[in-house]
C-alpha angles and dihedrals in degrees: 000000000000131000099307095048092051091050092048094055090050086073101227093301103138096201091049092045092059093041090051092055088049088066091088091056102055127067133207114332095339089109090071091077090065132080121281094261091054091047090051091050094049092048090048090050092052092046091053091049092049092046094054094041092054100039107119097223092046092049090052091050090048090056092051091051095046096083092059096030107034115189092000104060091107091050090051091052091052089054094043092052093049089051092050093045090052093044092051097032095131089066092059107034136035094218119077112254094240091052092044092052093044088057091051094046091051095048128094120190117238090235094051094130089057092070121087120254096253091058093046090053091048093051091046091054093043091054098039094053094037091221095177094056087074095051097095092060127076088231088058091052089050093051092046091053091047092049095048092043091056092052096050110102096223133055109274145166099230092123086069092058096092094057090046088052090057091051093049101028097125094050094043091049092051091052090046093057092045090051094046092052090053094043093049089054090048100045109019106045118091095246093061117105092234100042115133093244093055091042094055092046095054 
């Protein structure tokens, strides 16, 4: 999943939400030099990525998309799922999406100075432009695909992902709900290693 999905599975814990997003900025074991909350967030980020990449229904969907979206089918799924999560947010969270995002945009983690400059700049831009506010709309999905496509180092067809979504919307949506049910069980129940209760008690 993309930004919104990673925030959602951080369970409203602002420190963990920022640390989770940091997962894309740190390689290998470099995260071990940071504080415990950052380490937790990076490990949670990686666990979410692994969980979606190995989910049977998601893998099957990825294979179907690969012909039209070679090398970026998994990226497209991340963006599709964030779009669907935003569009159906009320089914997953008791706080309205705009209010939820406003809370995140207004927050600043206590360990903010611990993060490297490139991550601080990324978060500042993410919040200033309120990227995730556009996720529920098809236009937001289109802009997200265009933005990610331009940042990928190789030639790709990600800009075609929105039209493919429209053609396969029912199937993609079905897989999304199946994945979310499994992921909620994995990351949100109190027996999961990364649940908020266990996180706060460690």
